[in-house]
C-alpha positions as CSV (number, residue, x, y, z in Angstrom):
1,M,0.0,-0.1,0.1
2,S,2.8,2.4,-0.8
3,Y,1.0,4.2,-3.2
4,Y,-0.7,5.8,-0.4
5,G,1.8,6.6,1.5
6,E,1.5,7.4,5.3
7,G,-2.4,8.2,4.5
8,V,-3.0,4.0,5.1
9,E,-2.8,4.1,8.7
10,R,-5.6,6.5,8.7
11,M,-8.2,4.2,6.6
12,T,-10.5,2.0,7.5
13,T,-10.4,-1.7,6.7
14,A,-13.2,-1.3,4.0
15,Q,-11.2,1.6,2.8
16,K,-8.2,-0.6,2.5
17,V,-10.1,-3.4,0.7
18,Q,-11.3,-1.0,-1.7
19,A,-7.8,0.6,-2.4
20,M,-6.3,-2.9,-2.9
21,E,-9.6,-3.4,-5.5
22,N,-8.7,0.1,-7.4
23,L,-4.8,-1.2,-7.6
24,G,-5.8,-4.6,-8.9
25,L,-4.1,-6.3,-5.8
26,N,-7.0,-8.2,-4.6
27,G,-7.1,-11.1,-6.7
28,P,-4.8,-14.0,-6.5
29,L,-1.2,-13.8,-7.7
30,F,-1.1,-15.5,-10.9
31,K,-4.2,-13.1,-12.3
32,Q,-2.3,-10.4,-11.1
33,Y,0.5,-11.5,-13.1
34,N,-1.7,-12.8,-16.3
35,S,-3.0,-8.9,-16.2
36,W,0.5,-7.2,-15.8
37,L,1.7,-9.4,-18.4
38,S,-1.1,-8.5,-21.2
39,N,-0.5,-5.1,-20.7
40,A,3.0,-5.4,-20.8
41,V,2.9,-7.5,-24.5
42,Q,1.0,-3.8,-25.3
43,G,3.2,-1.7,-23.9
44,E,1.7,-0.3,-20.9
45,F,4.1,-1.6,-17.5
46,G,1.6,0.4,-15.2
47,I,2.4,3.0,-12.4
48,S,5.1,3.1,-9.6
49,Y,3.1,2.8,-6.3
50,K,6.1,4.7,-4.6
51,Y,7.0,7.6,-7.3
52,K,3.0,7.3,-8.7
53,Q,4.5,7.9,-12.2
54,N,4.2,5.6,-15.3
55,V,7.0,2.8,-14.3
56,T,9.1,3.6,-17.9
57,T,9.0,7.7,-16.9
58,V,10.7,6.5,-13.4
59,I,13.0,4.3,-15.4
60,G,14.2,6.8,-18.0
61,D,15.4,9.4,-15.5
62,V,17.7,6.7,-13.9
63,Y,19.0,4.1,-16.4
64,K,21.6,6.8,-17.8
65,N,23.2,6.7,-14.3
66,T,23.2,2.9,-14.3
67,I,24.9,2.6,-17.7
68,V,27.5,5.2,-16.8
69,L,28.6,3.5,-13.6
70,G,28.1,0.2,-14.9
71,G,29.7,0.3,-18.4
72,L,32.6,2.5,-16.7
73,G,33.6,-0.5,-14.5
74,Y,32.8,-3.2,-16.7
75,V,35.6,-1.8,-19.2
76,L,37.7,-1.0,-16.5
77,T,37.6,-4.2,-14.7
78,F,38.2,-6.3,-17.9
79,L,40.9,-4.0,-18.8
80,F,42.8,-3.9,-15.9
81,A,42.3,-7.6,-15.3
82,L,43.8,-8.3,-18.9
83,L,47.2,-6.2,-18.1
84,L,47.1,-7.4,-14.6
85,G,46.6,-11.4,-16.1
86,I,49.4,-10.6,-18.8
87,F,51.7,-8.9,-16.2
88,C,51.1,-12.4,-14.0
89,T,51.9,-14.4,-16.8
90,L,55.2,-13.2,-17.6
91,H,56.4,-13.2,-14.0
92,E,55.0,-16.3,-13.4
93,D,56.0,-18.1,-9.9
94,T,58.3,-14.8,-9.4
95,L,57.9,-12.8,-5.7
96,I,55.7,-10.1,-7.4
97,D,53.1,-13.1,-9.0
98,R,53.0,-14.8,-5.7
99,I,52.5,-11.0,-4.1
100,I,49.4,-9.7,-6.3
101,C,47.8,-13.7,-6.1
102,K,47.8,-13.2,-2.2
103,V,46.7,-9.9,-2.5
104,G,44.2,-10.6,-4.8
105,V,42.4,-13.4,-3.0
106,V,42.1,-11.6,0.2
107,T,40.7,-8.5,-1.7
108,T,38.0,-10.9,-3.4
109,C,36.5,-12.5,-0.1
110,I,35.7,-8.5,1.1
111,P,32.4,-7.7,0.6
112,S,31.9,-4.7,-1.8
113,F,29.7,-3.0,0.7
114,W,32.4,-3.1,3.7
115,V,35.0,-1.7,1.1
116,S,32.3,1.0,0.3
117,L,31.9,1.6,4.1
118,I,35.3,2.2,4.4
119,L,36.4,4.7,1.8
120,I,33.5,6.8,2.2
121,L,34.6,7.1,6.4
122,I,38.2,7.8,4.8
123,F,37.6,10.0,1.8
124,G,34.5,11.3,2.1
125,I,34.4,12.0,6.4
126,N,37.5,11.9,7.4
127,L,39.7,13.6,4.7
128,G,36.2,15.2,2.9
129,I,37.7,15.1,-0.5
130,L,35.4,13.1,-2.3
131,P,31.6,12.9,-2.2
132,S,30.1,9.6,-0.5
133,S,26.7,10.1,-2.2
134,G,24.9,10.9,-5.2
135,A,25.2,11.3,-8.9
136,Y,26.3,15.1,-8.6
137,A,26.2,18.0,-6.4
138,M,23.1,19.6,-6.2
139,G,21.9,22.1,-8.7
140,Q,25.1,20.3,-11.0
141,A,23.4,18.0,-13.1
142,N,25.1,19.1,-16.3
143,N,28.7,19.7,-14.6
144,L,31.0,16.8,-16.0
145,V,33.5,17.5,-13.3
146,S,31.2,16.9,-10.3
147,R,29.7,13.9,-11.9
148,L,33.4,12.3,-12.0
149,E,33.9,13.2,-8.6
150,H,30.9,11.4,-7.6
151,L,31.6,8.4,-9.7
152,I,35.4,7.6,-8.3
153,L,34.9,5.8,-5.1
154,P,31.9,3.7,-6.6
155,L,34.0,2.7,-9.9
156,I,37.1,2.1,-7.0
157,V,35.1,-0.4,-4.9
158,L,33.3,-2.0,-8.1
159,T,36.5,-2.8,-10.2
160,I,38.2,-3.7,-6.7
161,S,35.6,-6.4,-5.7
162,H,35.6,-8.0,-9.3
163,L,39.4,-7.4,-10.6
164,W,41.0,-10.4,-9.3
165,Y,38.6,-12.9,-10.3
166,Y,39.1,-11.8,-13.8
167,T,42.4,-11.7,-13.8
168,Y,42.9,-15.1,-12.3
169,M,40.6,-16.5,-15.0
170,I,43.1,-15.2,-17.9
171,R,46.2,-15.8,-15.9
172,N,45.4,-19.4,-15.7
173,K,44.1,-19.5,-19.2
174,L,47.6,-17.7,-20.9
175,V,49.8,-20.3,-18.4
176,E,47.7,-22.9,-20.0
177,E,48.7,-21.7,-23.4
178,I,51.9,-21.1,-22.8
179,R,52.5,-24.9,-21.7
180,R,51.3,-25.9,-25.6
181,D,53.6,-27.3,-28.1
182,Y,53.4,-24.3,-30.6
183,V,55.0,-22.1,-27.7
184,L,58.1,-24.5,-28.0
185,L,58.0,-23.7,-32.0
186,C,58.0,-20.1,-31.3
187,K,60.8,-20.4,-28.9
188,V,62.8,-22.3,-31.5
189,K,62.3,-19.3,-34.1
190,G,63.8,-16.8,-31.6
191,L,60.7,-15.4,-29.8
192,N,61.1,-13.8,-26.4
193,K,58.3,-14.7,-23.8
194,Q,56.6,-11.2,-23.8
195,E,56.4,-11.6,-27.6
196,I,54.8,-15.3,-27.5
197,V,52.6,-14.2,-24.8
198,C,51.2,-11.1,-26.2
199,K,51.0,-11.7,-29.9
200,H,50.4,-15.8,-29.9
201,C,49.0,-16.7,-26.4
202,L,46.7,-13.7,-25.9
203,R,45.5,-14.3,-29.3
204,N,44.0,-17.9,-28.9
205,S,42.9,-17.1,-25.6
206,M,40.5,-14.3,-26.6
207,P,37.7,-16.1,-27.5
208,A,37.6,-17.7,-23.7
209,Y,38.2,-14.3,-22.6
210,I,35.2,-12.8,-24.4
211,S,32.8,-15.8,-23.3
212,I,33.9,-14.8,-19.9
213,M,32.9,-11.1,-20.3
214,A,29.7,-11.9,-21.5
215,I,28.3,-14.3,-18.8
216,S,30.1,-12.0,-16.1
217,V,27.1,-9.2,-17.1
218,P,25.2,-10.6,-14.5
219,H,27.8,-10.5,-11.8
220,I,29.0,-7.1,-12.9
221,L,25.8,-5.6,-13.0
222,G,24.5,-7.2,-9.8
223,G,27.7,-5.7,-8.2
224,T,26.6,-2.1,-9.7
225,Y,23.4,-2.2,-7.9
226,V,24.7,-3.0,-4.6
227,V,27.2,-0.3,-5.1
228,E,24.5,2.1,-6.1
229,K,22.7,1.5,-2.9
230,V,25.9,1.8,-0.8
231,F,26.8,5.3,-2.1
232,S,23.0,6.6,-2.4
233,Y,23.8,6.8,-6.5
234,P,20.8,7.5,-8.2
235,G,20.6,4.1,-10.7
236,L,18.8,0.9,-11.7
237,G,20.3,-0.5,-8.3
238,T,18.9,2.0,-5.9
239,L,15.6,1.8,-7.8
240,S,15.2,-1.9,-7.5
241,F,16.0,-1.7,-3.7
242,E,13.6,0.6,-2.8
243,S,11.2,-0.8,-5.3
244,A,11.6,-4.3,-3.0
245,K,11.5,-2.3,0.1
246,Y,8.1,-0.2,-0.9
247,H,6.2,-3.7,-2.8
248,D,6.5,-1.6,-6.0
249,Y,5.7,-4.8,-8.0
250,N,5.5,-2.7,-11.3
251,M,8.8,-1.4,-11.0
252,L,10.3,-4.7,-9.8
253,L,9.1,-6.7,-12.8
254,V,10.0,-4.2,-15.1
255,L,13.6,-3.9,-13.8
256,C,13.9,-8.0,-13.9
257,L,12.7,-7.9,-17.5
258,L,15.0,-5.3,-18.9
259,T,18.2,-7.0,-16.7
260,G,17.1,-10.5,-18.2
261,T,17.2,-8.7,-21.7
262,V,20.1,-7.0,-21.6
263,V,22.1,-10.5,-20.2
264,V,20.3,-12.1,-23.2
265,F,21.4,-9.8,-25.5
266,I,25.2,-9.8,-24.3
267,N,25.3,-13.3,-24.7
268,M,24.1,-13.4,-28.1
269,M,26.7,-10.6,-28.9
270,A,29.4,-12.9,-27.4
271,Q,28.5,-15.8,-29.7
272,L,28.7,-13.8,-32.9
273,I,32.0,-12.0,-31.8
274,N,33.5,-15.5,-30.9
275,A,32.7,-16.9,-34.2
276,K,34.0,-13.9,-35.7
277,I,37.4,-14.0,-33.8
278,D,37.9,-18.0,-33.4
279,P,37.2,-19.8,-37.4
280,R,37.9,-23.1,-35.0
281,M,34.1,-22.7,-33.5
282,K,32.7,-22.9,-36.9
283,H,34.7,-25.9,-37.7
284,D,33.9,-27.6,-34.5
285,R,29.9,-27.1,-34.9
286,S,30.5,-28.2,-39.2
287,E,32.2,-31.3,-37.5
288,N,29.3,-32.0,-35.0
289,D,26.8,-31.5,-37.5
290,W,28.4,-34.2,-39.8
291,N,28.6,-36.5,-37.0
292,D,24.8,-36.0,-36.4
293,N,23.9,-36.8,-39.7
294,T,26.2,-40.1,-39.8
295,A,24.6,-41.8,-37.0
296,T,21.0,-40.8,-38.0
297,L,22.0,-42.2,-41.2
298,K,23.1,-45.4,-39.4
């Protein structure tokens, strides 16, 4: 009954029943969902019970903030993971590699909300050099500098919380590649380790890395939602938490639908990109089809 706010406390039982009926919340859940789905197919997603506006209007005001934060966090995470993975591979089993591995394991085990609170305490409260909430200063929506300042702490948390997980994956893949037979041929030709890793091993590892990037979208997106809530960043994450808190079901359904669509689309794009950069996938698919057809004829 968040639609009526504090006025619910002054309603009689009959008024509450009538209010539920007006909002279409008095029937069984499957009927409510069927009604919502029928309207959603026609482009009608209902109103937000908390904001008392059309759901698409509310989302349209904040989704860009999530795209900026999540997009930058996504790019920075995989960029640094790739660079760090290459560095660890080039210095495999050295002291610096072991130190990075140990530090990475520790940072991965620390919850992102705890890191967020520590950074807010240090840089936002004690030092006062960085803003700890919001997407921009009051009245500075068009100020690029203000927006960048408000992105620093959330981006640091978002990147740190996911960095080592993907660094470890690319490091292990490169280490696996560097032990293959073709690397021995490269050494015979006189190529050094840096050339072998960057020119050959990295190229052969990229299809797997792109697949990891695709399936990590829900992981990064979930982390973005948590970071948004802690930093009171006005995005889809904060909107999701508020919608759950106030039982804003229309908003929650649309946010789930939107998130699922993004995940499916990204995975489809990853399949297309993998097929372009790794012709072996087409060859393997053709070979499997041939084997299936042969088995059918038998």
